[in-house]
DOPA-647105 format. One line per field, with one value per atom (N, C-alpha, C): residue in one letter; x, y, z. Coordinates in steps of 0.1 Angstrom, whole numbers, plus 5000, padded with zeros to 4 digits. Example, Ala and Ser with C-alpha at 12.3 -4.5 7.8 and 13.67 -1.06 7.14 Angstrom:
BEGIN
marba <- (a_a_a_s_s_s)
u <- (5132_5123_5132_5128_5137_5129)
v <- (4943_4955_4967_4978_4989_5000)
w <- (5078_5078_5078_5071_5071_5079)
# end
This chain:
BEGIN
marba <- (m_m_m_i_i_i_s_s_s_n_n_n_n_n_n_n_n_n_n_n_n_q_q_q_q_q_q_q_q_q_s_s_s_v_v_v_s_s_s_v_v_v_p_p_p_t_t_t_n_n_n_v_v_v_n_n_n_q_q_q_d_d_d_a_a_a_r_r_r_d_d_d_i_i_i_e_e_e_q_q_q_a_a_a_i_i_i_v_v_v_a_a_a_q_q_q_d_d_d_l_l_l_q_q_q_g_g_g_r_r_r_s_s_s_i_i_i_l_l_l_n_n_n_d_d_d_t_t_t_v_v_v_g_g_g_p_p_p_s_s_s_g_g_g_w_w_w_t_t_t_n_n_n_e_e_e_s_s_s_p_p_p_e_e_e_d_d_d_l_l_l_a_a_a_n_n_n_f_f_f_i_i_i_e_e_e_s_s_s_l_l_l_r_r_r_p_p_p_v_v_v_d_d_d_k_k_k_v_v_v_l_l_l_l_l_l_d_d_d_k_k_k_a_a_a_l_l_l_p_p_p_y_y_y_f_f_f_h_h_h_v_v_v_v_v_v_t_t_t_d_d_d_d_d_d_y_y_y_v_v_v_h_h_h_v_v_v_s_s_s_i_i_i_v_v_v_d_d_d_t_t_t_f_f_f_n_n_n_w_w_w_n_n_n_e_e_e_t_t_t_a_a_a_q_q_q_r_r_r_l_l_l_g_g_g_k_k_k_e_e_e_a_a_a_e_e_e_g_g_g_e_e_e_w_w_w_f_f_f_i_i_i_v_v_v_a_a_a_f_f_f_r_r_r_s_s_s_v_v_v_r_r_r_k_k_k_a_a_a_d_d_d_a_a_a_d_d_d_s_s_s_q_q_q_l_l_l_l_l_l_y_y_y_e_e_e_a_a_a_d_d_d_a_a_a_r_r_r_a_a_a_q_q_q_q_q_q_e_e_e_a_a_a_v_v_v_h_h_h_s_s_s_g_g_g_g_g_g_l_l_l_l_l_l_k_k_k_y_y_y_w_w_w_y_y_y_g_g_g_d_d_d_l_l_l_n_n_n_e_e_e_h_h_h_r_r_r_e_e_e_c_c_c_l_l_l_a_a_a_m_m_m_c_c_c_i_i_i_w_w_w_v_v_v_d_d_d_r_r_r_e_e_e_y_y_y_a_a_a_l_l_l_k_k_k_a_a_a_t_t_t_r_r_r_k_k_k_p_p_p_l_l_l_h_h_h_l_l_l_k_k_k_a_a_a_a_a_a_k_k_k_l_l_l_a_a_a_s_s_s_q_q_q_m_m_m_y_y_y_e_e_e_s_s_s_y_y_y_q_q_q_l_l_l_e_e_e_r_r_r_y_y_y_s_s_s_l_l_l_v_v_v_k_k_k_r_r_r_a_a_a_g_g_g_e_e_e_e_e_e_v_v_v_f_f_f_h_h_h_i_i_i_k_k_k_a_a_a_l_l_l)
u <- (5107_5097_5083_5074_5060_5052_5046_5036_5022_5015_5001_4992_4998_4989_4978_4977_4966_4958_4960_4952_4953_4965_4967_4972_4967_4972_4982_4994_5005_5010_5008_5010_5024_5029_5041_5037_5044_5040_5043_5035_5037_5045_5056_5065_5058_5061_5056_5058_5070_5072_5069_5056_5052_5057_5061_5066_5080_5088_5101_5100_5091_5090_5085_5076_5072_5084_5093_5104_5114_5115_5123_5117_5105_5098_5099_5096_5097_5110_5121_5135_5137_5131_5134_5126_5114_5105_5100_5101_5096_5105_5103_5113_5106_5112_5106_5113_5108_5114_5128_5138_5151_5155_5147_5150_5143_5134_5127_5117_5112_5105_5090_5086_5070_5068_5054_5049_5047_5041_5039_5041_5051_5055_5058_5048_5050_5051_5061_5062_5056_5046_5038_5045_5044_5049_5042_5044_5037_5043_5051_5057_5045_5044_5035_5020_5018_5003_4999_4986_4980_4969_4968_4959_4962_4975_4980_4978_4976_4975_4983_4985_4991_4983_4970_4962_4965_4966_4967_4981_4991_5004_5004_4998_4997_4990_4978_4971_4979_4989_4997_5008_5013_5023_5018_5007_5000_4996_4993_4990_5001_5014_5025_5029_5031_5039_5053_5062_5076_5079_5072_5077_5073_5061_5058_5068_5075_5085_5098_5101_5111_5109_5096_5092_5093_5090_5089_5104_5112_5126_5135_5134_5145_5140_5127_5123_5115_5105_5095_5103_5113_5120_5125_5127_5133_5122_5109_5099_5095_5094_5092_5086_5081_5076_5087_5084_5093_5089_5078_5072_5064_5066_5059_5044_5040_5027_5019_5021_5015_5000_4993_4979_4973_4980_4975_4980_4992_4998_4992_4993_4988_4997_4991_4999_5012_5012_5023_5035_5033_5043_5046_5039_5041_5051_5055_5065_5075_5086_5097_5096_5085_5081_5092_5098_5109_5122_5125_5137_5133_5121_5116_5116_5112_5111_5125_5135_5148_5154_5150_5156_5149_5139_5133_5143_5149_5158_5149_5156_5150_5142_5145_5137_5125_5122_5111_5098_5087_5074_5064_5053_5042_5032_5021_5010_5003_5001_4996_4984_4978_4966_4968_4965_4967_4954_4952_4940_4945_4942_4946_4933_4935_4924_4927_4920_4923_4911_4914_4904_4907_4895_4896_4890_4896_4891_4884_4873_4865_4873_4871_4879_4876_4864_4861_4862_4868_4869_4877_4873_4881_4892_4904_4916_4920_4920_4924_4914_4901_4891_4895_4898_4900_4913_4924_4937_4934_4927_4926_4918_4907_4899_4907_4915_4924_4934_4940_4950_4944_4932_4927_4923_4917_4914_4926_4937_4950_4955_4954_4958_4949_4937_4927_4930_4935_4937_4950_4959_4973_4970_4960_4958_4950_4943_4935_4943_4955_4965_4964_4975_4975_4980_4981_4984_5001_5006_5021_5026_5019_5023_5012_5016_5006_5013_5009_5015_5005_5008_4998_5005_5001_5007_5000_5008_5002_4991_4984_4974_4983_4978_4984_4976_4979_4972_4957_4954_4938_4932_4939_4933_4932_4940_4940_4949_4946_4955_4954_4965_4965_4970_4963_4967_4966_4975_4977_4981_4975_4979_4983_4992_4995_4992_4983_4978_4984_4986_4988_4979_4966_4956_4944_4934_4922_4913_4913_4905_4909_4921_4925_4921_4922_4917_4902_4894_4879_4876_4883_4882_4883_4892_4895_4884_4877_4867_4854_4853_4842_4844_4855_4859_4853_4849_4840_4848_4860_4868_4870_4870_4872_4856_4847_4833_4831_4836_4834_4842_4853_4862_4855_4850_4842_4831_4824_4812_4815_4829_4832_4835_4835_4838_4829_4816_4806_4806_4811_4812_4825_4836_4848_4854_4849_4854_4845_4850_4843_4841_4850_4850_4861_4859_4869_4866_4877_4875_4886_4882_4890_4895_4908_4914_4919_4917_4922_4931_4943_4952_4958_4962_4969_4984_4992_5007_5013_5020_5026_5041_5048_5062_5064_5069_5072_5086_5088_5101_5110_5122_5131_5130_5122_5119_5124_5125_5130_5121_5108_5099_5086_5077_5064_5055_5044_5033_5021_5016_5005_4993_4982_4970_4958_4951_4939_4928_4920_4910_4896)
v <- (5189_5179_5185_5175_5181_5178_5188_5187_5185_5177_5174_5180_5189_5194_5201_5207_5214_5206_5193_5184_5187_5192_5195_5182_5179_5167_5173_5168_5172_5159_5157_5145_5144_5132_5131_5130_5138_5138_5124_5119_5106_5107_5101_5101_5095_5097_5091_5076_5071_5058_5052_5049_5043_5032_5022_5009_5011_5020_5022_5028_5038_5044_5034_5025_5014_5005_5002_4994_5001_5015_5021_5023_5025_5024_5011_5001_4987_4984_4987_4985_4992_5005_5013_5009_5004_5004_4990_4980_4967_4961_4958_4952_4945_4935_4927_4931_4927_4931_4926_4935_4931_4922_4924_4917_4903_4901_4890_4887_4898_4897_4899_4900_4900_4889_4885_4874_4878_4890_4896_4910_4915_4929_4935_4939_4943_4959_4964_4978_4978_4986_4983_4989_4980_4984_4976_4978_4971_4956_4952_4938_4927_4920_4907_4911_4923_4926_4918_4915_4907_4916_4915_4923_4938_4941_4954_4962_4975_4983_4996_5004_5017_5026_5024_5033_5029_5016_5011_5017_5014_5020_5034_5042_5056_5061_5053_5056_5056_5045_5043_5054_5057_5068_5082_5084_5097_5100_5088_5088_5093_5092_5095_5109_5115_5128_5126_5136_5134_5127_5132_5127_5112_5108_5093_5085_5091_5083_5081_5091_5091_5081_5081_5072_5057_5056_5042_5037_5045_5043_5042_5052_5052_5045_5046_5043_5029_5028_5016_5002_5001_4988_4984_4994_4990_4989_4990_4991_4977_4974_4961_4962_4951_4950_4949_4954_4952_4945_4938_4929_4918_4906_4894_4894_4903_4903_4914_4916_4927_4927_4915_4915_4922_4923_4930_4944_4947_4960_4971_4983_4994_4996_5002_5004_5012_5021_5030_5022_5012_5003_4991_4989_4976_4977_4988_4990_5000_4998_5009_5021_5028_5041_5052_5054_5065_5062_5048_5045_5047_5044_5047_5061_5070_5084_5090_5084_5090_5087_5077_5074_5084_5090_5099_5114_5115_5129_5138_5148_5158_5168_5170_5182_5176_5162_5157_5159_5162_5165_5158_5154_5147_5142_5139_5133_5121_5110_5098_5092_5083_5077_5062_5056_5042_5036_5025_5017_5002_4999_4987_4978_4964_4955_4945_4944_4933_4924_4912_4901_4888_4882_4869_4858_4851_4841_4830_4826_4815_4801_4791_4779_4772_4774_4766_4776_4786_4796_4790_4792_4787_4798_4794_4803_4805_4795_4797_4807_4806_4815_4830_4832_4845_4850_4842_4846_4851_4843_4846_4859_4860_4873_4885_4884_4894_4898_4888_4891_4899_4895_4901_4916_4918_4931_4940_4935_4942_4946_4937_4940_4951_4950_4959_4975_4975_4986_4993_4984_4989_4996_4989_4995_5009_5010_5023_5033_5031_5041_5045_5050_5055_5045_5032_5022_5022_5023_5025_5013_5007_4997_4988_4974_4964_4953_4953_4945_4936_4922_4913_4903_4901_4892_4879_4869_4855_4853_4844_4840_4835_4840_4835_4822_4816_4804_4806_4819_4821_4826_4825_4827_4844_4850_4865_4870_4881_4886_4901_4907_4921_4923_4932_4936_4952_4958_4972_4977_4989_4995_5009_5015_5029_5034_5045_5052_5065_5070_5084_5093_5091_5098_5091_5096_5090_5087_5097_5096_5084_5081_5068_5056_5056_5045_5043_5054_5053_5049_5053_5049_5034_5028_5015_5006_5012_5003_5003_5011_5012_5002_4996_4988_4975_4967_4954_4944_4943_4931_4933_4946_4948_4947_4951_4947_4932_4925_4910_4904_4909_4905_4908_4919_4925_4916_4911_4903_4891_4886_4873_4876_4888_4891_4884_4885_4880_4864_4859_4844_4838_4846_4841_4845_4856_4861_4860_4857_4858_4871_4881_4895_4901_4915_4922_4937_4945_4960_4966_4979_4987_4999_5001_5013_5023_5036_5046_5056_5060_5069_5078_5090_5099_5096_5097_5094_5108_5116_5128_5129_5134_5137_5152_5159_5173_5176_5186_5192_5195_5190_5194_5183_5173_5162_5150_5140_5126_5115_5119_5110_5112_5102_5102_5105_5113_5115_5107_5098_5090_5093_5096_5100_5092_5086_5079_5088_5084_5092_5087)
w <- (4975_4974_4973_4971_4970_4982_4987_4998_4994_5000_4998_5009_5017_5029_5025_5012_5007_4998_4998_4990_4975_4971_4957_4950_4938_4930_4922_4922_4913_4908_4895_4889_4881_4880_4872_4857_4848_4834_4829_4819_4813_4800_4799_4787_4774_4764_4751_4752_4756_4757_4770_4772_4784_4788_4779_4783_4789_4782_4788_4802_4804_4817_4827_4823_4832_4837_4827_4831_4840_4838_4847_4861_4863_4876_4882_4874_4880_4885_4879_4883_4896_4898_4909_4921_4920_4932_4936_4926_4929_4939_4951_4961_4972_4977_4989_5001_5012_5026_5027_5028_5028_5039_5051_5062_5064_5055_5054_5066_5072_5084_5082_5069_5067_5057_5058_5050_5035_5034_5019_5021_5014_5016_5002_4995_4981_4980_4975_4970_4956_4953_4942_4929_4919_4907_4895_4882_4872_4869_4877_4875_4876_4866_4867_4864_4859_4855_4844_4844_4833_4826_4813_4804_4806_4807_4810_4796_4797_4786_4788_4779_4781_4790_4789_4798_4813_4815_4829_4834_4826_4831_4833_4824_4825_4836_4841_4853_4866_4866_4877_4877_4866_4866_4870_4865_4868_4882_4889_4902_4912_4907_4915_4915_4927_4928_4929_4927_4929_4942_4953_4966_4967_4960_4960_4953_4943_4936_4944_4953_4962_4973_4978_4989_4984_4972_4966_4963_4957_4954_4966_4975_4986_5000_5003_5016_5017_5009_5011_5009_5001_5000_5013_5022_5036_5047_5043_5053_5057_5070_5076_5089_5094_5107_5118_5130_5140_5152_5151_5159_5154_5161_5155_5160_5168_5175_5168_5154_5147_5146_5149_5148_5160_5172_5183_5186_5180_5182_5174_5178_5170_5158_5147_5135_5137_5146_5150_5154_5162_5167_5160_5149_5140_5131_5126_5115_5118_5110_5113_5105_5110_5104_5102_5114_5115_5106_5107_5098_5084_5080_5067_5063_5073_5071_5069_5077_5076_5062_5055_5042_5031_5035_5026_5026_5037_5038_5045_5051_5059_5052_5040_5033_5026_5025_5019_5028_5021_5029_5020_5027_5021_5029_5024_5032_5024_5032_5025_5034_5028_5035_5036_5049_5053_5056_5051_5056_5060_5073_5079_5081_5078_5079_5089_5101_5111_5110_5111_5108_5116_5119_5125_5116_5109_5099_5105_5099_5103_5101_5109_5108_5096_5090_5078_5065_5067_5055_5044_5032_5020_5017_5022_5022_5008_4999_4985_4978_4981_4975_4980_4991_4998_4992_4991_4984_4970_4963_4948_4946_4955_4955_4958_4969_4973_4962_4957_4947_4935_4930_4919_4923_4935_4939_4941_4944_4946_4932_4923_4909_4904_4906_4902_4907_4920_4927_4921_4918_4911_4899_4890_4877_4878_4889_4890_4894_4901_4906_4920_4925_4938_4949_4947_4957_4956_4969_4970_4976_4986_4994_4999_4997_5002_5010_5024_5034_5040_5040_5045_5053_5066_5075_5074_5080_5080_5092_5091_5102_5115_5127_5139_5143_5155_5159_5162_5163_5166_5154_5141_5128_5128_5135_5133_5123_5117_5106_5105_5099_5096_5082_5076_5062_5062_5054_5054_5040_5036_5024_5027_5019_5018_5005_5005_4993_4991_4979_4977_4984_4984_4992_4994_5001_5004_4992_4983_4971_4962_4961_4954_4960_4974_4981_4979_4980_4978_4964_4955_4941_4939_4946_4945_4951_4962_4968_4960_4949_4941_4928_4928_4916_4918_4906_4908_4914_4913_4920_4935_4938_4953_4959_4952_4958_4958_4949_4950_4961_4964_4975_4989_4989_5000_5005_4995_4997_5005_5004_5010_5026_5029_5043_5053_5051_5061_5060_5049_5048_5054_5053_5057_5071_5076_5088_5100_5111_5124_5128_5125_5127_5120_5118_5111_5113_5112_5114_5105_5100_5092_5100_5098_5105_5094_5097_5087_5093_5086_5093_5082_5088_5078_5082_5072_5074_5068_5077_5074_5077_5067_5069_5065_5076_5075_5071_5063_5058_5071_5072_5083_5094_5093_5102_5096_5104_5099_5106_5108_5115_5106_5108_5102_5115_5112_5121_5116_5125_5121_5130_5123_5131_5126_5136_5133_5127_5118_5112_5114)
# end
């Protein structure tokens, strides 16, 4: 497997027939939470893209290392929450990380980047506007490459919520934050939320182990 411990970018080559490759990837990685325990639990793939182009699909494919494709194919389809109180629990204790790591196999190794967004929505917030802005920003991030997982919980009775993304690395996440639709969605934060905070983590899987190591950054 490919290690990213030295911040080396090792990309998957893009076949001539991009559309066929996209269909193969879609079949392998687009899945929902098999346990039905999350509100929105998307393993990222090209399904449902609008205004797609060969360049968009190539960007997504090129952003994946071999270990990312194994993560998408064998592990993330089984990724889910293990507590209903995810808005208050640490990221480490919210998801079935080690079960997911076991599905990668002992020899797999890699490093990824996690961003979590905790928020308290205003009582009079326009939920539809927020949803549409978020959906467009997510699609934009997929097109730019590097986004592997998007998980979004429902509001609790106190209008608290948690959203979480897993990226190939921090650079891809930073690239997405500079995109116009992300900036537009971010501008809604002061209007729509009573409070919010971002949490950033490294996610590491070492060869010979069947656990993930999660460290706050």
